[in-house]
PLY file of the C-alpha trace (Angstrom):
ply
format ascii 1.0
element vertex 307
property float x
property float y
property float z
element edge 306
property int vertex1
property int vertex2
end_header
-43.77 -3.91 -50.44
-42.71 -5.50 -53.71
-39.22 -5.22 -55.12
-40.64 -5.04 -58.64
-43.99 -4.65 -60.33
-44.13 -5.46 -64.04
-46.98 -3.87 -65.99
-47.76 -5.99 -69.04
-47.44 -9.72 -69.72
-46.23 -9.91 -73.29
-42.80 -11.36 -74.12
-40.99 -8.39 -72.53
-42.95 -8.57 -69.27
-42.71 -12.34 -68.96
-38.99 -12.29 -69.70
-38.56 -9.64 -67.01
-40.46 -11.89 -64.59
-38.19 -14.86 -65.32
-35.02 -12.84 -64.80
-36.48 -11.06 -61.80
-37.44 -14.29 -60.05
-34.06 -15.84 -60.80
-32.51 -12.79 -59.13
-34.63 -13.39 -56.03
-36.90 -10.38 -56.45
-40.31 -10.27 -54.83
-42.32 -9.31 -57.90
-45.80 -9.03 -59.33
-46.96 -9.03 -62.95
-50.09 -7.02 -63.68
-51.91 -7.97 -66.87
-55.02 -6.27 -68.20
-56.23 -9.25 -70.22
-56.92 -12.75 -68.92
-54.27 -14.32 -71.15
-50.53 -13.62 -71.29
-48.58 -13.21 -74.49
-49.42 -9.78 -75.88
-49.54 -9.37 -79.65
-48.11 -12.81 -80.39
-51.43 -14.37 -79.35
-52.82 -13.02 -82.64
-49.96 -14.48 -84.70
-50.77 -17.75 -86.41
-47.16 -18.89 -86.58
-43.80 -17.51 -85.45
-40.90 -18.69 -87.60
-38.03 -16.38 -86.63
-37.57 -17.04 -82.91
-34.34 -18.91 -82.30
-34.85 -22.58 -81.53
-38.64 -22.56 -81.94
-39.27 -22.46 -85.72
-42.93 -22.64 -86.69
-44.33 -22.36 -83.17
-47.85 -20.97 -82.95
-48.19 -17.54 -81.38
-50.66 -18.83 -78.78
-48.36 -21.72 -77.84
-45.41 -19.35 -77.55
-47.32 -17.05 -75.21
-48.42 -19.96 -73.02
-44.86 -21.36 -72.94
-43.49 -18.00 -71.80
-46.19 -17.74 -69.14
-45.56 -21.27 -67.84
-41.85 -20.52 -67.49
-42.60 -17.49 -65.32
-45.14 -19.43 -63.25
-42.69 -22.29 -62.71
-40.33 -19.84 -61.05
-43.11 -18.61 -58.76
-44.09 -15.37 -60.45
-47.28 -13.82 -59.06
-49.92 -12.55 -61.50
-52.75 -10.05 -61.05
-55.41 -9.41 -63.67
-56.32 -5.74 -63.36
-56.25 -2.41 -65.17
-53.51 -0.06 -63.99
-54.98 3.42 -63.54
-51.86 5.31 -62.50
-48.39 5.09 -61.00
-47.09 7.63 -58.52
-43.73 8.29 -56.92
-43.70 8.26 -53.13
-40.19 9.16 -52.12
-38.14 5.96 -52.12
-40.89 3.82 -53.57
-43.67 3.83 -56.16
-47.38 3.32 -55.75
-49.25 1.43 -58.44
-53.04 1.79 -58.54
-54.46 -1.32 -60.20
-58.14 -2.15 -60.12
-59.21 -1.36 -56.56
-55.78 -2.04 -55.09
-52.94 0.24 -54.05
-49.61 -1.56 -54.41
-46.22 -0.39 -53.17
-42.98 -1.30 -54.94
-39.34 -0.26 -55.15
-39.23 -0.47 -58.94
-41.58 -0.67 -61.92
-41.01 -2.10 -65.39
-43.44 -0.87 -68.00
-43.90 -3.51 -70.70
-47.22 -2.23 -71.97
-46.51 -2.81 -75.66
-47.87 -1.06 -78.70
-50.89 -1.39 -80.92
-50.88 -1.38 -84.69
-53.25 1.06 -86.32
-56.06 -0.82 -88.05
-57.82 -0.20 -91.33
-61.16 -0.93 -89.71
-62.56 -2.77 -92.72
-64.62 -5.97 -92.90
-62.50 -9.10 -92.75
-59.54 -7.49 -90.98
-60.24 -8.90 -87.54
-61.66 -12.19 -88.81
-58.56 -12.97 -90.92
-55.96 -11.56 -88.53
-53.11 -14.07 -88.49
-54.56 -15.85 -91.52
-53.11 -13.62 -94.19
-53.63 -10.30 -92.41
-50.36 -9.20 -90.83
-48.87 -6.07 -89.33
-45.26 -7.25 -89.50
-43.53 -8.13 -92.76
-40.35 -9.16 -90.96
-42.32 -11.60 -88.80
-44.58 -13.15 -91.42
-43.10 -12.41 -94.84
-41.43 -15.82 -95.15
-44.83 -17.54 -95.21
-45.64 -15.83 -98.53
-42.56 -16.78 -100.50
-43.36 -16.95 -104.21
-46.87 -15.58 -103.75
-48.71 -12.30 -104.36
-49.21 -9.91 -101.45
-50.24 -6.33 -100.76
-48.81 -3.69 -98.46
-51.01 -0.82 -97.30
-49.42 2.52 -96.42
-47.15 5.20 -97.81
-44.61 5.94 -95.08
-41.16 4.56 -94.39
-42.41 1.36 -92.76
-44.73 0.53 -95.65
-41.99 1.14 -98.19
-39.48 -0.90 -96.23
-42.03 -3.73 -95.93
-42.69 -3.71 -99.67
-38.97 -3.77 -100.46
-38.43 -6.60 -97.99
-41.30 -8.66 -99.39
-40.22 -8.08 -102.99
-37.11 -10.15 -102.29
-39.11 -13.36 -102.00
-42.68 -12.70 -103.20
-43.73 -13.07 -106.81
-45.70 -9.81 -106.79
-46.14 -6.97 -104.30
-48.85 -4.34 -104.54
-48.33 -1.16 -102.55
-51.70 0.46 -101.86
-51.67 4.12 -100.83
-54.62 6.46 -100.41
-52.78 9.54 -101.73
-51.22 10.39 -105.10
-47.66 10.46 -103.72
-45.71 8.48 -101.15
-44.58 9.94 -97.84
-41.55 7.73 -97.24
-37.92 8.76 -97.62
-36.88 9.50 -101.19
-34.13 6.88 -101.11
-36.73 4.25 -100.24
-39.06 5.49 -102.96
-36.33 5.23 -105.56
-35.40 1.71 -104.49
-39.04 0.63 -104.44
-39.76 1.99 -107.91
-36.74 0.16 -109.31
-38.16 -3.24 -108.33
-39.98 -4.96 -111.24
-42.16 -7.09 -108.94
-43.67 -4.05 -107.17
-46.75 -2.21 -108.43
-47.86 0.98 -106.69
-51.59 1.67 -106.60
-51.96 5.37 -105.84
-55.27 6.93 -104.75
-56.63 3.59 -103.55
-57.98 2.31 -100.26
-58.90 -1.17 -99.09
-62.61 -1.46 -98.36
-62.81 -5.17 -97.57
-60.52 -8.16 -96.97
-62.07 -11.33 -98.34
-61.50 -15.02 -97.76
-62.83 -18.07 -96.00
-60.04 -19.48 -93.82
-57.26 -17.40 -95.40
-57.00 -14.11 -97.28
-58.00 -14.63 -100.91
-58.57 -11.14 -102.27
-59.03 -7.46 -101.44
-61.77 -5.12 -102.49
-60.12 -1.78 -103.25
-61.55 1.59 -104.29
-60.09 4.52 -106.20
-60.74 7.54 -103.96
-60.92 9.90 -106.93
-63.08 7.94 -109.38
-64.94 5.81 -106.80
-64.24 2.80 -109.03
-64.01 -0.51 -107.15
-62.23 -3.70 -108.12
-60.94 -6.95 -106.63
-57.27 -7.70 -106.14
-56.29 -11.34 -105.70
-53.61 -11.69 -103.00
-52.54 -14.31 -100.50
-51.72 -11.80 -97.79
-52.00 -8.17 -96.77
-49.45 -6.31 -94.66
-50.92 -3.25 -92.97
-48.41 -0.48 -92.21
-50.48 2.60 -91.43
-48.99 3.41 -88.04
-48.31 2.09 -84.58
-49.31 3.53 -81.22
-47.10 2.80 -78.18
-49.11 2.36 -74.99
-47.26 4.99 -72.97
-50.13 7.02 -71.54
-49.30 5.92 -67.98
-45.76 7.20 -68.36
-46.53 10.74 -69.50
-46.14 12.30 -66.05
-43.36 9.99 -64.86
-40.57 10.02 -67.45
-39.49 11.78 -70.62
-41.61 10.62 -73.55
-40.52 11.28 -77.12
-42.68 13.22 -79.56
-43.51 9.93 -81.27
-44.76 8.46 -78.00
-41.82 6.10 -77.46
-39.57 6.17 -74.40
-35.92 7.09 -75.00
-34.18 4.42 -72.93
-31.00 2.47 -73.61
-30.53 -1.29 -73.50
-30.62 -1.26 -69.69
-34.24 -0.07 -69.88
-33.45 2.81 -67.53
-35.53 5.95 -67.91
-34.66 9.37 -66.52
-36.65 8.53 -63.39
-34.78 6.25 -60.96
-36.54 2.95 -60.37
-38.70 3.12 -63.50
-37.76 0.99 -66.50
-39.24 0.21 -69.91
-39.05 -2.90 -72.06
-40.44 -4.09 -75.36
-42.32 -2.15 -78.00
-42.61 1.09 -76.02
-38.83 1.56 -75.94
-37.37 3.65 -78.75
-35.34 1.24 -80.92
-34.97 0.25 -84.57
-36.33 -3.32 -84.39
-39.46 -4.50 -82.59
-39.65 -8.29 -82.53
-40.29 -10.99 -79.95
-36.57 -11.59 -79.59
-35.80 -7.91 -78.88
-38.71 -7.69 -76.43
-37.39 -10.70 -74.52
-33.92 -9.14 -74.40
-35.40 -5.85 -73.18
-37.25 -7.62 -70.39
-34.10 -9.40 -69.24
-32.05 -6.19 -69.21
-34.73 -4.19 -67.40
-35.11 -6.86 -64.72
-31.36 -6.93 -64.12
-31.37 -3.13 -63.85
-34.27 -3.24 -61.39
-32.44 -5.86 -59.33
-29.30 -3.73 -59.21
-31.37 -0.74 -58.09
-32.94 -2.75 -55.27
-29.53 -4.02 -54.17
-28.13 -0.49 -54.05
-31.14 0.64 -52.05
-30.68 -2.19 -49.53
-27.02 -1.27 -49.04
-27.90 2.37 -48.44
-30.51 1.48 -45.85
0 1
1 2
2 3
3 4
4 5
5 6
6 7
7 8
8 9
9 10
10 11
11 12
12 13
13 14
14 15
15 16
16 17
17 18
18 19
19 20
20 21
21 22
22 23
23 24
24 25
25 26
26 27
27 28
28 29
29 30
30 31
31 32
32 33
33 34
34 35
35 36
36 37
37 38
38 39
39 40
40 41
41 42
42 43
43 44
44 45
45 46
46 47
47 48
48 49
49 50
50 51
51 52
52 53
53 54
54 55
55 56
56 57
57 58
58 59
59 60
60 61
61 62
62 63
63 64
64 65
65 66
66 67
67 68
68 69
69 70
70 71
71 72
72 73
73 74
74 75
75 76
76 77
77 78
78 79
79 80
80 81
81 82
82 83
83 84
84 85
85 86
86 87
87 88
88 89
89 90
90 91
91 92
92 93
93 94
94 95
95 96
96 97
97 98
98 99
99 100
100 101
101 102
102 103
103 104
104 105
105 106
106 107
107 108
108 109
109 110
110 111
111 112
112 113
113 114
114 115
115 116
116 117
117 118
118 119
119 120
120 121
121 122
122 123
123 124
124 125
125 126
126 127
127 128
128 129
129 130
130 131
131 132
132 133
133 134
134 135
135 136
136 137
137 138
138 139
139 140
140 141
141 142
142 143
143 144
144 145
145 146
146 147
147 148
148 149
149 150
150 151
151 152
152 153
153 154
154 155
155 156
156 157
157 158
158 159
159 160
160 161
161 162
162 163
163 164
164 165
165 166
166 167
167 168
168 169
169 170
170 171
171 172
172 173
173 174
174 175
175 176
176 177
177 178
178 179
179 180
180 181
181 182
182 183
183 184
184 185
185 186
186 187
187 188
188 189
189 190
190 191
191 192
192 193
193 194
194 195
195 196
196 197
197 198
198 199
199 200
200 201
201 202
202 203
203 204
204 205
205 206
206 207
207 208
208 209
209 210
210 211
211 212
212 213
213 214
214 215
215 216
216 217
217 218
218 219
219 220
220 221
221 222
222 223
223 224
224 225
225 226
226 227
227 228
228 229
229 230
230 231
231 232
232 233
233 234
234 235
235 236
236 237
237 238
238 239
239 240
240 241
241 242
242 243
243 244
244 245
245 246
246 247
247 248
248 249
249 250
250 251
251 252
252 253
253 254
254 255
255 256
256 257
257 258
258 259
259 260
260 261
261 262
262 263
263 264
264 265
265 266
266 267
267 268
268 269
269 270
270 271
271 272
272 273
273 274
274 275
275 276
276 277
277 278
278 279
279 280
280 281
281 282
282 283
283 284
284 285
285 286
286 287
287 288
288 289
289 290
290 291
291 292
292 293
293 294
294 295
295 296
296 297
297 298
298 299
299 300
300 301
301 302
302 303
303 304
304 305
305 306
C-alpha cells in the first residue's frame, strides 16, 4: 500500500514527488512516456524560471527528475487505465498492475491544440511556440505571428506587441471571438496587423522559423509571410479524462481546486495545468505539486491517527 501515487512526471508531478519524499511518504510516480519533464521537453529554452535563466527545457526536465530520484522516488513507466475508490483507499490500474494507495495526485497536464500543418512539429521549440509568456522574450525587436481569435490569442498578441517590432494576428474568420475590451486594445496598437479570413498552411525554415505560407479562405489566394516566430493559440485540452468519474470537472475540462490541490473527493488532488487557474507556467506547476503533496501528507497523517 502506497501513501501516495502521482500520475504524471512533468514539473508538477516531480515537485510533488520531492515534497512527498521529504515528508516521508511512500510514493510512486507513474509516467506514460519514457522521459520525465512534460511539455518543457519540447521547449528550446526557458528564461523565466527563477534562478535558472536560459536553461534548456530538456535540461530542466532532467534536473527535476534527478532531484526526485536523489530523494529515493520510485518511478513506473505505464499507462494508467483507471482509478477507483475502494473505501479508505484508491486502486490505480496501470499497465497490467493493480496498485493500492491512500492518496492520488493527478498531474497529467494539458495539450495544446495543433494546427497540423507541415513544419509545425519539425520546428517546435525553434520558432514554433504555444506560450507567448514563456517564449516571447526571445523575439524582442523581431516580427512574429499569432494564430487564433479568442481571448488567449488576443492577449498573446498584445503581450508580444510590447517588445516585438511587428505582430501579425492570423484568424480564419472575418471577426474575432475574444472579449471586446481586448479587441479594442489590440486594434489600437500600431505594431499589430490583423489578417482576417486566413489560415496557415505551412511553417517554413531550416533550423528556425523563417516564414509562413498562409491562404485566404475566401479567395484561395496564397502568400508568404516572413516571421521569426509563430505563437499558436487555438485551444488547449486538459488531460482530465481519468478524473471524470472521480471528481467534479468543469465544463471547460479543468478541475476546480484551490491552492491546496484538494478536489471534492477526499484523498484525490490535482496539480499543474489541469487545475483551474489564471496562469499556467512551470513555476505555478511546481508550486501546485508542492501544495498537493503537503495536502496528501496531511491526509495520510489524519488517517493514521484515526486508525
